[in-house]
C-alpha positions in Angstrom: -9.0 65.5 6.3 -9.9 63.9 3.3 -7.2 63.3 0.7 -9.3 62.6 -2.3 -12.8 62.9 -3.9 -14.0 60.8 -6.6 -13.3 57.5 -7.9 -9.6 56.8 -7.8 -8.9 53.3 -9.2 -5.9 51.6 -8.2 -8.0 50.6 -5.3 -10.2 48.9 -7.5 -6.9 46.7 -9.5 -6.6 43.9 -6.8 -8.2 42.7 -3.8 -7.9 44.7 -0.7 -6.4 43.2 2.2 -8.0 42.7 5.7 -5.4 43.6 8.3 -5.8 43.0 12.1 -7.1 45.6 15.0 -4.9 46.5 17.9 -6.5 44.9 20.6 -3.8 44.4 23.6 -0.4 46.2 24.4 2.4 45.2 22.4 6.3 45.8 22.5 8.9 46.1 19.5 11.4 47.5 18.2 10.4 49.7 15.9 6.8 51.4 15.8 5.5 52.9 12.4 3.6 55.3 12.0 1.8 55.2 8.5 0.4 52.4 5.9 1.0 54.1 2.8 3.9 54.3 0.4 6.7 55.3 2.9 5.7 53.5 5.6 5.0 50.3 4.2 8.6 50.5 1.9 10.2 51.2 5.5 8.5 48.2 6.9 9.4 46.5 4.1 13.5 47.3 4.0 13.4 47.0 8.1 12.0 43.7 8.4 14.4 42.6 5.3 17.2 44.3 7.5 16.1 42.1 11.2 14.0 44.5 12.5 10.8 43.9 14.7 8.6 46.1 13.1 5.1 47.0 14.4 3.0 49.1 12.2 0.0 51.1 12.2 -2.2 52.9 9.6 -5.6 55.1 11.2 -7.2 53.4 8.3 -6.2 50.7 5.6 -2.7 50.4 4.3 -3.4 52.4 0.8 -6.5 54.1 0.8 -4.9 57.4 1.8 -2.1 59.5 -0.2 -1.3 56.4 -2.1 -4.6 55.8 -3.6 -4.7 59.0 -5.4 -1.0 58.8 -6.8 -0.1 58.4 -10.7 2.4 56.2 -10.3 4.8 58.2 -12.1 8.3 57.6 -11.0 11.3 59.5 -11.2 14.8 61.0 -10.5 14.3 63.8 -12.4 12.7 67.1 -9.5 10.2 69.0 -9.7 12.8 71.7 -9.7 16.0 71.4 -12.2 19.3 70.7 -11.0 20.3 74.2 -11.6 17.2 75.3 -10.1 18.6 73.7 -6.7 21.8 74.3 -6.8 21.1 78.1 -6.7 18.7 77.5 -3.4 21.4 75.0 -1.6 24.8 74.8 -3.4 25.6 72.7 -6.5 27.3 69.1 -3.9 24.1 69.4 -2.3 22.1 69.4 -5.8 24.3 67.1 -7.1 23.8 64.6 -4.4 19.9 64.9 -3.9 20.3 63.8 -7.4 22.8 61.2 -6.9 20.2 59.2 -4.1 17.2 60.5 -5.8 18.6 57.9 -8.5 20.1 55.6 -5.9 16.4 55.3 -5.0 15.1 54.3 -8.6 17.4 52.0 -8.6 17.3 50.4 -5.5 13.1 50.4 -6.8 13.8 48.9 -9.4 16.0 45.5 -8.0 13.4 45.6 -5.1 10.1 45.0 -7.7 11.9 42.2 -9.4 11.9 40.6 -5.6 8.5 40.9 -5.2 6.0 37.8 -5.9 3.2 39.3 -6.8 2.8 42.1 -10.4 2.7 45.6 -9.2 2.0 46.8 -12.7 5.7 48.0 -12.6 8.1 49.0 -15.6 11.1 50.3 -16.5 11.0 53.1 -18.5 11.8 57.0 -19.4 10.4 60.3 -18.9 9.6 63.1 -21.7 10.2 66.4 -20.5 8.5 68.5 -23.7 8.0 72.2 -24.4 6.0 74.1 -26.8 8.4 77.7 -26.9 11.9 78.3 -28.2 12.9 80.0 -25.1 11.6 75.9 -23.0 13.3 74.2 -25.4 16.7 76.6 -24.6 16.2 76.0 -20.9 16.4 71.6 -21.9 19.2 72.1 -23.3 21.1 73.7 -20.7 19.4 71.1 -18.4 20.2 67.9 -20.2 23.8 69.3 -21.1 24.4 69.7 -16.5 23.0 66.5 -16.3 25.3 64.7 -19.2 28.5 66.2 -18.0 27.2 64.4 -14.0 26.5 60.9 -16.4 23.1 60.9 -16.6 21.4 58.8 -19.5 19.9 62.0 -21.0 18.8 63.2 -24.3 17.3 66.3 -25.9 14.6 65.5 -29.3 14.0 67.8 -31.6 10.2 67.7 -32.6 11.1 65.8 -35.8 12.2 63.3 -33.4 9.5 63.4 -30.9 7.2 62.8 -33.5 9.1 60.1 -35.8 9.5 57.8 -32.1 6.8 58.8 -29.5 3.9 60.0 -32.3 4.2 63.1 -29.6 3.5 67.2 -31.3 5.7 69.3 -29.4 8.9 72.2 -30.0 10.8 69.3 -27.7 12.1 66.9 -25.3 14.4 66.2 -22.4 14.6 62.5 -22.5 15.7 60.7 -19.4 15.7 57.7 -18.0 15.8 55.2 -15.2 12.2 55.9 -14.4 9.3 53.6 -14.0 5.2 53.2 -13.9 3.5 51.4 -11.1 0.5 50.4 -9.2 1.4 52.3 -5.6 -1.9 50.4 -3.7 -0.5 47.1 -5.5 2.8 47.8 -4.2 1.5 48.9 -1.0 0.4 45.9 -0.1 2.5 43.6 -1.8 5.6 45.4 0.5 3.3 45.0 3.7 2.6 41.0 2.9 6.4 40.2 2.5 6.9 42.1 5.5 4.2 40.5 7.6 5.7 37.4 6.2 9.4 38.1 7.2 7.6 38.8 11.5 6.0 42.1 11.0 2.9 42.9 12.8 0.8 45.3 10.4 -2.9 47.2 11.7 -5.1 48.7 10.2 -8.2 51.4 12.0 -5.3 52.1 14.6 -5.5 56.2 14.4 -2.4 57.2 17.4 -3.7 59.0 20.0 0.1 60.3 21.6 3.6 59.6 20.9 5.7 59.6 24.3 9.0 59.9 23.6 10.8 58.7 26.2 13.2 55.5 27.1 12.0 53.3 25.8 9.0 55.4 24.0 5.3 54.9 24.4 2.8 54.7 21.0 -1.2 55.0 22.4 -3.4 53.8 19.8 -7.1 52.7 19.9 -6.2 52.4 23.6 -3.3 50.0 23.6 0.1 51.2 25.1 2.8 49.9 22.2 6.5 50.2 23.8 9.1 51.1 21.0 12.9 51.6 20.7 12.0 53.7 17.8 9.1 55.9 16.5 9.4 56.6 12.9 6.6 58.9 11.1 5.4 58.5 8.1 1.9 59.3 7.2 1.8 61.2 3.7 0.0 64.8 3.4 -1.3 64.6 6.5 -1.2 67.9 7.9 0.2 68.7 11.8 2.0 65.2 11.5 5.1 66.3 12.6 4.3 70.2 13.1 8.6 70.8 12.6 8.2 71.2 9.1 5.1 72.6 8.9 6.5 75.6 7.9 8.3 74.7 5.0 5.4 72.7 3.2 2.2 73.9 1.5 -0.8 71.5 0.0 -2.5 71.7 -2.9 -4.8 69.5 -5.0 -4.6 67.9 -8.6 -6.7 66.5 -10.8 -6.8 63.0 -12.8 -8.7 60.4 -14.6 -7.6 57.0 -16.0 -9.5 55.5 -19.4 -10.8 52.5 -20.0 -8.1 49.2 -21.6 -7.8 50.2 -25.1 -5.2 52.2 -26.3 -3.5 50.1 -28.9 -0.8 51.2 -31.3 -2.2 54.2 -31.9 -0.2 55.6 -29.0 3.1 55.4 -29.8 5.6 56.0 -26.8 6.3 53.8 -23.7 7.2 57.0 -22.0 5.7 58.4 -19.3 5.4 62.5 -20.2 5.2 66.2 -18.8 5.2 69.4 -20.3 6.5 72.3 -18.4 3.4 74.7 -18.9 2.5 76.7 -15.3 0.6 74.2 -14.0 2.2 71.1 -15.7 0.5 68.1 -17.4 1.3 64.8 -16.7 0.3 61.5 -18.3 1.9 57.7 -19.5 0.2 54.6 -20.4 0.0 51.4 -18.0 0.7 47.9 -18.2 -3.2 47.1 -18.8 -3.2 49.2 -21.8 -5.2 52.8 -19.9 -3.8 56.1 -19.5 -3.6 58.0 -16.6 -3.2 61.9 -16.6 -3.4 64.5 -14.8 -2.7 68.3 -13.7 -4.7 71.4 -13.1 -3.0 71.9 -9.5 -5.1 73.9 -7.4 -3.6 75.9 -4.1 -4.8 74.7 -1.1 -6.3 71.1 0.5 -10.6 72.0 -0.6 -11.7 69.5 -2.4 -14.0 70.1 -5.5 -17.5 68.7 -6.8 -17.8 66.3 -8.6 -19.1 68.2 -11.7 -15.8 70.2 -10.9 -13.3 67.7 -10.6 -15.7 66.1 -14.6 -14.3 70.0 -16.4 -11.4 70.1 -14.7 -10.3 66.9 -16.2 -11.9 67.2 -19.6 -9.7 70.0 -19.8 -6.5 67.6 -19.3 -8.3 65.2 -22.2 -8.2 68.7 -23.5 -4.7 69.4 -23.4 -3.5 66.8 -23.8 -4.6 66.1 -27.5 -2.7 69.2 -28.2 0.3 66.5 -28.2 -1.2 63.3 -29.9 -4.6 65.1 -31.5 -6.1 61.2 -31.5 -9.7 59.4 -30.3 -9.2 58.4 -26.2 -10.8 55.8 -25.0 -14.0 55.9 -22.8 -12.8 58.1 -19.2 -13.6 55.8 -16.3 -12.2 57.4 -13.5 -11.9 61.2 -11.9 -10.4 62.4 -9.1 -9.4 65.0 -7.0 -6.2 64.3 -5.0 -4.4 66.4 -2.2 -0.3 66.3 -2.3 2.1 68.3 -0.7 5.4 70.5 -1.9 8.7 72.0 0.0 8.9 75.4 -0.2 12.9 74.3 -1.1 12.1 71.4 -3.5 13.5 69.1 -0.8 12.0 66.2 0.8 12.2 65.9 4.9 13.8 62.9 5.6 16.0 62.1 8.8 16.0 62.5 12.9 14.3 64.9 15.0 17.1 67.1 15.8 15.9 67.1 19.7 14.8 63.4 19.8 17.8 61.2 18.4 15.5 58.0 18.2 12.3 59.9 16.4 12.3 59.8 13.1 10.6 61.1 10.3 10.1 60.5 6.2 8.2 63.0 4.3 8.2 62.9 0.5 7.0 65.7 -0.3 8.6 68.2 -3.0 7.4 66.4 -6.8 8.7 62.6 -6.3 6.4 61.2 -3.5 7.4 57.9 -4.2 11.1 57.9 -5.1 11.3 60.0 -1.7 9.7 57.7 0.1 12.7 54.6 -1.3 15.2 57.0 -0.5 13.2 57.8 2.9 13.3 53.9 3.3 17.4 53.5 2.6 18.0 56.5 4.6 16.7 55.6 8.0 17.5 52.1 7.5 21.1 53.3 7.6 20.0 55.1 10.8 18.5 52.1 12.5 21.8 50.0 11.7 24.6 52.8 13.2 25.9 53.2 9.5 24.1 56.9 8.1 23.7 57.0 4.7 26.5 59.4 3.0 23.4 61.5 1.0 21.6 61.2 3.9 22.2 65.7 4.9 20.2 66.8 1.9 16.8 65.5 3.1 17.7 66.6 6.6 15.5 68.9 8.3 16.3 71.7 9.7 19.0 71.5 6.3 22.5 70.7 6.6 25.1 71.7 4.3 27.5 69.4 3.2 29.6 67.4 5.3 33.7 68.3 4.5 
């Protein structure tokens, strides 16, 4: 299934490494299916922990779901903590937010250790509203998060204009968030992993998986024998059938401008609003603006003409908050993304096959959840499961006593 249409920007930001093709049978401790963001983070963490890893990508790493990503990474879920608590209970919601915050802290440390530039900028996020009702909801959310110790603040219209040049009724500011270049990060992670002995293959779609002892994976007519199988195949459908009834897929539209925002752009914060569907935008490290929104139900990709129309509407919506001239738009695209029906990602071990693990960051904060997956699945392989792993398990679990 095609995951995007148009001309995404990220793969133009650095040369694409060439990874080998699978030409022989192999034996390893871990086979990782998927070389996108989740696969790259898992490859990195597992090789750092000393595991022998073979990573298979069906095409070229970084050209799947991640290439449509806007690189806006935050711990605050699309679902407020209060909303998750209504579905899963307060402890479950609090623990899930704690896991997401831990993932953002780990991402900050991880990117510091990489030897190459990945466009990473630690920053804050602003959730905007234009209504009194929306501002009351933000006030309650801020109160809940502050009570739990999160660094958040509530901004009035006057605060917003003074601090960011953004015009709205108010905003919730969260911290410990980040912007990055997903394509650069994926290849930096895989490059560092290869230096530690990982074997990464492109153009290696998996044909079959035989779950036995040991597991056997068939790809490109070659068998790989492995102790563990990890699935991290992004938003492609049917890769892990048990979750299909619990997910749905939509498309979103995005654009990127040329560099040149300059001093007129008043904030380094990433910005969302509370409209439905919502709008989101940020300044990149090289002074471009990237923005997205206008989500549509289903996976149908539109015409290029429709992409232009939808991204122009995103631009118009953005300029209700910041009514100034933007640099020229250079890239426009539409991409598929996945959401979970209960607001949580899917990370854990298959209940029938405990050495078949999965990492599906559905639910709004894909890269944050990919980092959480790397922490959780590494802990399972090391025999010391993460204490918050229950929050993302499938089938869903209740908090331990």
